[in-house]
C-alpha positions as CSV (number, residue, x, y, z in Angstrom):
1,M,-16.5,16.3,-3.0
2,T,-14.0,16.7,-0.2
3,H,-10.6,16.6,-1.8
4,E,-7.8,17.9,0.3
5,S,-4.5,16.9,1.3
6,F,-2.7,16.9,4.7
7,E,0.4,15.7,6.2
8,I,0.6,12.5,8.5
9,D,1.7,13.7,11.7
10,I,4.0,11.4,13.5
11,D,7.0,12.4,16.1
12,Y,9.5,9.9,14.2
13,E,12.2,11.0,16.6
14,K,10.1,10.3,19.6
15,L,9.6,6.8,18.1
16,G,13.4,6.2,17.9
17,L,13.2,6.7,14.0
18,K,15.4,8.7,11.7
19,H,13.6,10.6,9.1
20,D,14.3,13.3,6.5
21,C,11.2,15.2,7.4
22,K,9.4,14.8,4.2
23,K,6.0,14.1,5.6
24,A,3.7,11.2,4.3
25,T,0.4,12.8,3.1
26,I,-3.3,11.7,2.8
27,T,-5.4,12.9,0.1
28,T,-9.1,12.7,0.4
29,Y,-11.7,11.8,-2.3
30,I,-15.0,11.7,-0.1
31,K,-18.5,12.1,-2.1
32,D,-20.6,14.7,-0.5
33,S,-23.7,13.6,1.6
34,Y,-27.1,15.2,1.4
35,P,-28.9,14.2,4.5
36,N,-31.9,16.5,3.9
37,D,-32.5,14.7,0.6
38,Q,-31.2,11.2,0.5
39,D,-30.6,8.3,2.9
40,K,-27.3,7.5,4.4
41,F,-25.2,5.4,1.7
42,N,-22.8,4.0,4.2
43,R,-20.3,3.7,1.6
44,P,-17.1,1.5,1.6
45,L,-13.8,3.4,1.5
46,I,-10.5,2.5,-0.2
47,V,-7.3,3.2,1.2
48,I,-4.9,3.4,-1.7
49,F,-1.0,3.1,-1.7
50,P,0.5,3.8,-5.0
51,G,3.5,1.9,-6.2
52,G,7.0,3.2,-7.3
53,G,9.4,1.0,-5.9
54,Y,9.8,2.9,-2.4
55,H,11.5,5.3,-5.0
56,H,8.7,7.6,-6.2
57,H,4.8,7.6,-6.0
58,S,3.2,6.5,-9.2
59,V,0.8,9.1,-10.5
60,R,-0.9,6.7,-12.5
61,E,-1.8,4.5,-9.6
62,A,-3.0,7.1,-7.2
63,E,-5.7,9.9,-8.1
64,P,-7.3,7.6,-11.3
65,I,-7.9,4.8,-9.0
66,A,-9.6,7.1,-6.3
67,I,-11.5,8.5,-9.2
68,K,-12.7,4.9,-10.5
69,M,-13.7,4.1,-7.0
70,L,-16.1,7.1,-6.7
71,D,-17.4,6.1,-9.9
72,Y,-18.6,2.8,-8.0
73,G,-19.9,4.8,-5.4
74,F,-17.1,4.2,-2.9
75,N,-15.2,6.9,-0.9
76,A,-11.3,6.8,-1.2
77,V,-8.1,8.4,0.4
78,V,-4.6,8.1,-1.4
79,V,-1.7,7.6,1.1
80,R,1.7,8.8,-0.1
81,Y,4.1,7.1,2.4
82,S,7.6,7.9,3.1
83,L,10.1,6.8,0.4
84,M,13.8,6.4,0.3
85,P,16.2,7.1,2.4
86,N,13.3,6.6,5.0
87,T,13.3,3.1,6.0
88,Y,10.9,0.5,7.7
89,P,9.0,0.8,9.9
90,C,8.1,4.4,8.8
91,Q,5.7,3.1,6.2
92,L,3.9,0.5,8.2
93,Y,3.4,3.3,11.1
94,E,2.0,5.7,8.6
95,A,-0.6,3.1,7.2
96,C,-1.5,2.7,10.8
97,A,-1.8,6.4,11.3
98,A,-3.9,6.6,7.8
99,M,-6.2,3.9,9.1
100,K,-7.0,5.4,12.3
101,Y,-7.8,8.9,10.5
102,V,-10.1,7.2,8.0
103,R,-12.0,5.3,10.9
104,D,-12.3,8.8,13.0
105,N,-14.1,10.4,10.3
106,A,-16.0,7.4,9.0
107,A,-19.4,8.8,10.4
108,K,-18.6,12.3,8.9
109,W,-17.8,10.7,5.6
110,D,-20.8,8.6,5.4
111,T,-18.5,5.4,5.7
112,N,-19.0,2.2,6.8
113,P,-16.1,1.4,9.4
114,D,-16.7,-2.2,8.8
115,N,-15.8,-2.2,5.3
116,I,-12.6,-0.2,4.9
117,V,-10.4,-1.8,2.1
118,I,-6.6,-1.4,1.8
119,A,-5.3,-1.4,-1.7
120,G,-2.0,-1.4,-3.0
121,F,0.2,-1.6,-6.3
122,S,3.4,-2.8,-6.8
123,A,5.5,-1.6,-3.9
124,G,2.4,0.2,-2.5
125,A,0.8,-3.4,-2.3
126,H,3.8,-4.0,-0.1
127,V,2.9,-1.4,2.3
128,A,-0.6,-2.4,2.2
129,G,0.4,-5.8,3.1
130,L,2.5,-4.9,5.9
131,L,-0.4,-3.4,7.5
132,G,-2.7,-6.2,6.5
133,T,-0.4,-9.1,8.1
134,K,1.1,-7.0,11.0
135,W,-1.8,-4.8,12.3
136,N,-2.0,-6.7,15.6
137,T,1.9,-7.6,16.1
138,S,4.2,-6.2,18.4
139,E,5.8,-4.3,15.5
140,V,3.0,-1.7,15.5
141,T,2.8,-1.5,19.5
142,P,4.9,1.9,19.4
143,I,2.8,3.7,16.9
144,I,-0.5,2.3,18.4
145,K,0.5,3.8,22.1
146,E,1.2,7.2,20.0
147,L,-2.2,6.9,18.3
148,N,-3.9,6.0,21.4
149,C,-5.9,3.6,20.0
150,D,-6.3,-0.3,20.1
151,N,-5.2,-2.8,17.2
152,E,-8.6,-3.7,16.1
153,Y,-9.1,0.1,15.3
154,I,-6.8,0.0,12.5
155,K,-7.3,-3.3,11.2
156,P,-8.4,-3.3,7.5
157,N,-11.4,-5.3,6.7
158,K,-10.3,-6.5,3.4
159,M,-7.2,-6.1,1.3
160,M,-6.2,-5.7,-2.3
161,L,-2.9,-6.3,-3.8
162,G,-2.2,-5.4,-7.4
163,Y,0.7,-6.9,-9.2
164,P,2.2,-6.9,-5.6
165,V,6.1,-6.7,-4.3
166,I,5.6,-9.7,-2.0
167,S,8.8,-11.8,-1.4
168,S,12.3,-11.1,-0.8
169,G,13.6,-14.6,-2.1
170,E,14.5,-15.6,-5.6
171,C,11.8,-13.7,-7.4
172,A,12.0,-10.5,-5.3
173,H,11.8,-7.0,-6.7
174,R,15.2,-6.5,-4.9
175,A,15.4,-2.7,-5.3
176,S,12.3,-2.4,-3.3
177,F,13.8,-4.3,-0.4
178,E,17.1,-2.7,-0.5
179,R,15.4,0.6,-0.4
180,L,13.0,-0.4,2.4
181,I,15.5,-1.9,4.6
182,Y,18.8,0.3,3.9
183,G,17.5,3.2,2.2
184,G,18.7,2.9,-1.2
185,T,20.1,0.3,-3.6
186,K,24.0,-0.4,-3.5
187,N,24.4,1.9,-6.4
188,E,21.9,4.7,-4.8
189,L,23.6,4.5,-1.7
190,E,27.2,4.8,-3.4
191,G,25.9,7.6,-5.2
192,Q,24.9,9.4,-2.1
193,R,28.6,8.7,-0.6
194,L,30.3,10.2,-3.5
195,E,27.9,13.1,-3.3
196,G,28.8,13.8,0.3
197,I,25.2,13.3,1.5
198,A,26.0,10.0,3.6
199,G,27.0,10.0,7.1
200,Q,30.2,9.4,8.7
201,D,32.0,6.3,9.6
202,G,31.0,4.2,6.5
203,D,27.2,5.0,6.8
204,L,26.0,4.8,3.3
205,T,22.2,5.2,4.1
206,G,22.0,9.1,3.7
207,G,22.6,9.2,7.5
208,M,19.7,7.5,8.0
209,L,20.7,4.1,9.4
210,T,23.7,2.2,10.4
211,G,24.4,-1.6,11.3
212,D,23.4,-4.9,9.8
213,R,19.8,-4.9,8.9
214,D,19.7,-8.1,6.7
215,Y,17.5,-10.0,9.2
216,L,14.6,-7.5,7.6
217,Y,14.6,-9.4,4.4
218,E,13.0,-12.6,6.0
219,E,10.7,-10.4,8.2
220,L,9.3,-8.1,5.7
221,S,8.8,-11.1,3.1
222,L,5.0,-11.0,3.2
223,E,4.2,-14.7,2.4
224,K,5.9,-15.2,5.6
225,C,3.9,-13.0,7.4
226,V,0.2,-14.0,6.8
227,T,-1.6,-15.1,10.2
228,K,-5.1,-16.5,10.7
229,D,-5.6,-12.5,11.1
230,T,-4.8,-11.3,7.7
231,P,-7.9,-10.1,6.1
232,T,-9.8,-11.4,3.3
233,T,-7.6,-10.7,0.2
234,F,-8.1,-9.7,-3.5
235,L,-5.1,-10.5,-5.6
236,W,-4.4,-9.5,-9.3
237,H,-1.3,-9.7,-11.7
238,T,-0.2,-10.4,-14.8
239,F,1.7,-13.6,-16.2
240,S,4.0,-11.3,-18.5
241,D,5.0,-8.9,-15.6
242,A,8.9,-8.7,-16.2
243,S,9.5,-6.5,-13.2
244,V,7.5,-8.3,-10.2
245,P,7.1,-11.8,-11.4
246,V,3.7,-13.4,-10.9
247,K,5.3,-15.8,-8.6
248,N,5.3,-13.0,-5.8
249,S,1.4,-13.3,-5.9
250,L,1.4,-17.0,-6.3
251,L,3.4,-17.4,-3.0
252,M,1.1,-15.0,-1.3
253,A,-2.0,-16.8,-2.3
254,E,-0.4,-20.3,-1.2
255,S,0.3,-18.5,2.2
256,L,-3.2,-17.1,2.3
257,E,-4.6,-20.6,1.6
258,A,-2.5,-22.3,4.2
259,K,-3.8,-20.1,6.7
260,G,-7.5,-20.4,5.9
261,I,-7.8,-16.9,4.6
262,P,-10.3,-16.2,1.8
263,F,-9.0,-14.9,-0.9
264,E,-9.9,-14.0,-4.7
265,Y,-6.9,-14.3,-7.2
266,H,-7.0,-13.3,-11.2
267,V,-3.9,-13.7,-13.1
268,F,-4.3,-12.2,-16.6
269,P,-2.2,-13.5,-19.6
270,K,-0.4,-10.3,-20.6
271,G,0.2,-6.6,-19.4
272,H,3.1,-4.8,-18.3
273,H,4.0,-3.8,-14.6
274,G,2.3,-1.1,-13.6
275,S,-0.8,-1.2,-15.7
276,A,-2.8,0.4,-13.0
277,L,-6.5,0.7,-14.6
278,G,-5.3,-0.7,-17.9
279,T,-7.2,1.9,-19.9
280,K,-5.9,5.2,-21.4
281,E,-6.5,7.0,-18.3
282,T,-3.8,5.4,-17.0
283,A,-1.6,4.9,-19.8
284,S,1.9,6.2,-20.0
285,K,3.2,8.1,-22.8
286,N,2.7,6.4,-26.4
287,L,0.2,4.3,-24.8
288,G,2.4,2.5,-22.6
289,H,0.8,0.4,-20.1
290,Y,-2.6,0.3,-22.0
291,E,-4.1,-3.0,-21.7
292,P,-7.8,-2.9,-22.2
293,S,-8.0,-6.5,-21.3
294,L,-7.0,-5.8,-17.7
295,A,-9.9,-3.1,-17.1
296,I,-12.5,-5.9,-15.9
297,W,-10.3,-6.1,-12.7
298,T,-11.9,-3.2,-11.2
299,K,-15.6,-4.5,-11.5
300,M,-14.1,-7.6,-10.1
301,F,-13.0,-5.6,-7.3
302,R,-16.0,-3.7,-7.1
303,N,-18.1,-7.1,-6.3
304,F,-15.5,-8.1,-3.8
305,V,-15.7,-5.0,-1.8
306,L,-19.5,-5.3,-1.9
307,G,-19.7,-8.9,-1.3
308,E,-22.1,-9.4,-4.3
309,L,-22.3,-9.7,-7.7
310,V,-23.0,-6.6,-9.7
311,L,-23.2,-6.8,-13.4
């Protein structure tokens, strides 16, 4: 297996963005090829974006997911995108760069360049959804020019959103949007100010931003970003999710239907937010987030990726 991590090289300053220089990274989980002994597999590849509310990256939604994808015969990479105080569009640009890197290496990795699936959880699903809905919009034009490719090259073929942060409306996970847009929640930004981290003249975003960015709440609400070019989507959620209400994925499903985008949608009766695989492998301490009834989602997702029923 090719397993390595490296930084995503983006010149944020050149793109007019302030950044704390903590680089986003890509970690690869690529199955070995043996061309002298086996035919090519032309494997699907899953680009995984772990959640964490734009505050941290959940370890339970990163490597364990990649290992599970390897078990299904897929290749995988994990993208650890920029967190607070870094703000939008840094995360979207990093997702674009990750897609280009994957397609650049598709032949080398025995990967099917036409079956590259982005998969995100919670806030990571929001990052994936940004790419899935905005890959051909003017919002990615600056990074496309830097990457020296066309929009189609960074388009995901399919998309998976697990218990996703979608809407900035009444069912929003407010902290995720505040961190993405302003670099932190009000309490977090006040804490920065008191610690002397913030910039001058009332800049409470760790020196990252000034000015009013409230307009972005509307522009980053994914159910309002779906277009006819959004990829086919796999959605799953739990009815009992108390952190990111199931209404988020319902709104996304409604928008996909309205635009004529095929989708598969599963709602499980119970399960905490952040359940990941639902198995002991991704349980938190004292078997928190252990919900074996959810484990079936990965088999459903495997069938979705392959486009066929595999029992």
